[in-house]
C-alpha positions in Angstrom: 23.2 -1.4 -4.4 25.5 -2.8 -6.3 22.3 -3.1 -8.8 22.4 0.3 -9.0 25.9 0.8 -9.7 26.1 -1.8 -12.5 23.1 -0.5 -14.6 25.2 0.9 -18.1 21.6 1.7 -19.3 21.9 5.2 -18.2 25.1 6.3 -20.0 26.5 9.9 -19.0 23.9 10.4 -17.0 25.3 10.5 -13.5 22.2 12.7 -12.4 19.8 9.8 -12.9 22.5 6.8 -11.6 22.8 9.2 -8.5 18.2 9.5 -8.3 18.9 5.8 -8.7 21.6 5.0 -6.3 19.5 6.8 -4.0 16.6 5.6 -4.7 17.7 1.8 -3.7 18.9 2.6 -0.2 15.4 2.9 0.7 14.1 -0.5 -1.3 13.7 -3.9 0.7 16.3 -6.6 -0.2 14.1 -7.7 -3.1 13.8 -4.1 -4.9 10.8 -3.4 -3.6 8.6 -1.1 -1.5 10.7 2.2 -1.8 8.7 5.5 -1.3 11.2 8.5 -0.4 9.5 11.9 -1.0 11.1 13.8 -3.9 12.3 15.8 -1.0 14.2 13.2 1.1 15.6 12.9 -2.7 16.5 16.0 -2.9 18.8 16.1 0.5 19.7 13.0 -0.3 21.3 14.0 -4.1 22.4 17.7 -4.0 20.5 18.0 -7.1 16.9 20.4 -7.3 13.4 18.6 -6.4 12.6 19.3 -10.6 15.3 17.0 -11.1 15.1 14.4 -9.0 11.6 14.3 -10.4 12.9 14.0 -13.9 14.9 11.5 -13.2 12.3 9.2 -11.8 10.6 9.4 -14.8 13.5 8.8 -16.4 14.2 5.7 -14.9 10.7 4.8 -14.9 10.9 5.1 -18.9 13.6 2.4 -18.8 12.4 0.5 -16.7 14.2 0.6 -14.6 11.8 1.1 -11.6 8.5 0.7 -12.0 5.5 2.1 -9.7 4.7 -0.7 -7.0 2.1 -1.2 -3.9 0.8 2.2 -3.3 -0.6 1.3 -0.2 2.4 0.5 1.6 2.8 4.1 1.5 -0.6 4.4 2.7 -0.2 2.4 6.2 2.5 4.7 6.9 1.7 8.1 6.0 -2.2 8.9 7.0 -2.7 12.1 4.4 -3.2 11.2 1.1 -2.1 14.6 -0.2 1.0 14.0 0.9 2.1 10.0 0.0 5.0 9.5 -2.3 5.1 7.3 -4.9 6.5 3.6 -3.8 8.4 2.4 -6.4 9.7 -1.1 -7.3 13.0 -1.6 -9.0 13.7 -4.1 -11.8 16.6 -5.9 -10.4 16.0 -9.3 -11.8 16.7 -7.5 -15.2 20.2 -8.4 -14.0 22.2 -8.1 -10.9 26.1 -8.0 -10.5 27.7 -10.3 -8.1 29.9 -8.7 -5.3 33.9 -8.0 -6.7 36.3 -10.8 -5.2 39.1 -9.4 -3.0 42.1 -9.5 -5.5 44.5 -9.8 -2.7 42.9 -13.1 -1.4 39.9 -15.2 0.1 39.9 -15.0 4.2 37.9 -18.5 4.7 38.0 -21.7 3.9 35.2 -21.2 1.4 37.4 -18.9 -1.1 34.8 -16.2 -0.3 35.6 -13.4 1.9 33.9 -12.9 4.9 31.2 -10.2 5.0 27.6 -9.3 6.5 24.9 -8.2 4.1 27.6 -7.2 1.6 29.7 -4.7 3.6 33.0 -5.5 5.6 33.2 -7.0 8.6 36.7 -5.9 9.5 38.9 -2.5 7.7 42.0 -2.7 6.2 44.6 -0.1 6.7 43.4 2.9 5.0 39.5 1.9 5.2 36.5 3.5 7.4 34.2 2.2 8.9 31.5 0.6 6.2 27.9 2.1 7.6 25.0 -0.2 9.2 22.7 -0.7 5.9 19.5 -0.8 8.0 19.9 2.9 8.9 18.9 3.7 5.6 15.2 2.0 6.2 14.4 4.5 9.3 11.1 6.4 9.4 9.9 9.3 10.6 7.3 9.7 13.6 4.7 10.7 11.1 5.8 7.2 8.9 4.8 4.9 11.8 2.3 2.1 11.0 -1.2 2.8 11.7 -3.6 0.6 13.3 -5.6 -1.5 10.1 -8.5 -0.6 11.1 -7.7 3.0 10.8 -7.0 2.5 7.1 -10.2 1.1 6.9 -12.5 3.8 8.6 -10.3 6.2 6.2 -11.9 4.1 2.9 -15.6 4.4 4.3 -15.2 8.0 4.7 -13.4 8.7 1.4 -16.0 6.9 0.0 -19.0 8.3 1.9 -17.6 11.6 0.9 -16.9 11.4 -2.7 -20.6 9.9 -3.4 -23.0 11.3 -6.4 -25.0 9.8 -8.7 -22.2 8.3 -11.3 -19.3 7.3 -9.2 -19.2 3.3 -8.6 -18.2 2.4 -5.7 -17.6 -1.3 -4.0 -20.0 -1.9 -0.8 -19.6 -0.6 2.1 -20.8 -1.2 5.8 -21.7 2.0 6.5 -23.7 2.7 3.2 -27.6 3.9 3.5 -29.7 4.4 0.6 -30.8 7.2 -0.6 -34.2 7.7 0.2 -35.6 8.7 -3.1 -34.0 6.0 -5.2 -34.5 3.2 -3.1 -38.7 4.4 -2.9 -38.5 5.3 -6.6 -37.0 1.1 -7.0 -39.4 -0.2 -4.9 -42.2 1.4 -6.3 -41.3 0.1 -9.7 -40.6 -3.5 -7.6 -43.9 -3.8 -6.4 -42.7 -2.9 -3.2 -43.2 -0.4 -0.4 -40.7 1.1 2.1 -41.7 -1.4 4.6 -40.4 -4.0 3.2 -37.0 -2.6 3.8 -36.1 -3.4 7.5 -32.9 -2.7 9.6 -32.6 -6.9 9.0 -33.2 -7.1 5.4 -30.7 -3.9 5.0 -27.3 -5.8 7.1 -28.1 -8.8 5.5 -27.8 -7.4 1.6 -24.9 -5.7 3.1 -23.2 -8.3 4.4 -23.6 -10.3 1.0 -22.2 -7.4 -1.2 -19.5 -6.4 1.7 -17.6 -9.4 1.2 -17.3 -9.0 -2.9 -14.8 -6.3 -2.7 -14.4 -6.5 -6.7 -18.3 -5.4 -7.6 -18.8 -2.1 -8.3 -21.7 0.1 -8.7 -23.2 3.5 -8.5 -26.1 4.4 -6.0 -29.0 3.9 -8.2 -27.4 0.8 -9.2 -26.7 -0.5 -5.5 -30.7 0.7 -4.9 -31.9 -1.2 -7.8 -30.0 -4.3 -6.5 -31.1 -3.5 -2.8 -35.2 -3.6 -4.5 -34.4 -7.0 -6.4 -32.4 -8.4 -3.1 -36.3 -7.7 -1.3 -38.8 -9.2 -4.1 -36.2 -12.0 -4.0 -36.3 -12.5 -0.6 -40.1 -11.5 -0.1 -40.8 -14.9 -2.6 -38.8 -16.6 -1.0 -40.3 -16.2 2.8 -43.8 -16.5 0.3 -42.9 -20.4 -0.7 -41.5 -21.4 2.9 -45.0 -19.8 4.3 -46.9 -21.9 1.4 -44.7 -25.4 2.4 -45.7 -25.2 5.8 -48.7 -24.7 5.5 -49.0 -27.6 3.1 -47.2 -29.9 5.0 -49.7 -28.4 8.0 -52.3 -29.1 5.6 -51.4 -33.1 4.5 -50.1 -34.0 8.6 -54.3 -32.8 9.8 -55.3 -34.9 7.3 -53.0 -38.4 8.5 -50.1 -38.4 5.9 -46.8 -38.0 7.0 -44.5 -36.4 5.2 
């Protein structure tokens, strides 16, 4: 909050400063993870939603805020179309120390006794300072969801958004399109009989563990056919080696 008050980048734009102050009240101690909705900021500032959005764009242009980890909002808010933008405040650009009390220090170190930047006692005529933790309360719909629910949503969205050209990371529920995988198997000199459940699980397990690999449905079918052909070649080589060992053993030769 002190950092937001100290900014001189905004000149006489009191509306932008007001939005920045309210946004700062939702951020963590390091300035990260603020994601109040535009409606919430409208209620906090008394400005119109259009003005709030305009000032957020201005703050972003001036480098006072940047877009942060959007996954934070996904954990708290289920519906994708209702998730606000997550912002990080650029407090490392410079922070101002808390003001000193000119009337004198109150402890042995020469500093005023404060808790979280808020005075612990009130002077004559001063109102009781609010509890800063109240700024970070969330609504019922923002309660954290189970991690498996987030993963399930990602799998569902991947299934719903598949098309022939879209590239995606492999996921456990993927089923290769019959027409595409049949064509690739034919080109590889294989038949659909080569695509066993065990072989498919092995392929999925290998690429699910590599989330940075993206491909289209057709591309994954090509990779699958290549995988099956390679596995068939390995199996044939192992069988040939076993047969060779058996023949030498029958001749009394130890390998």
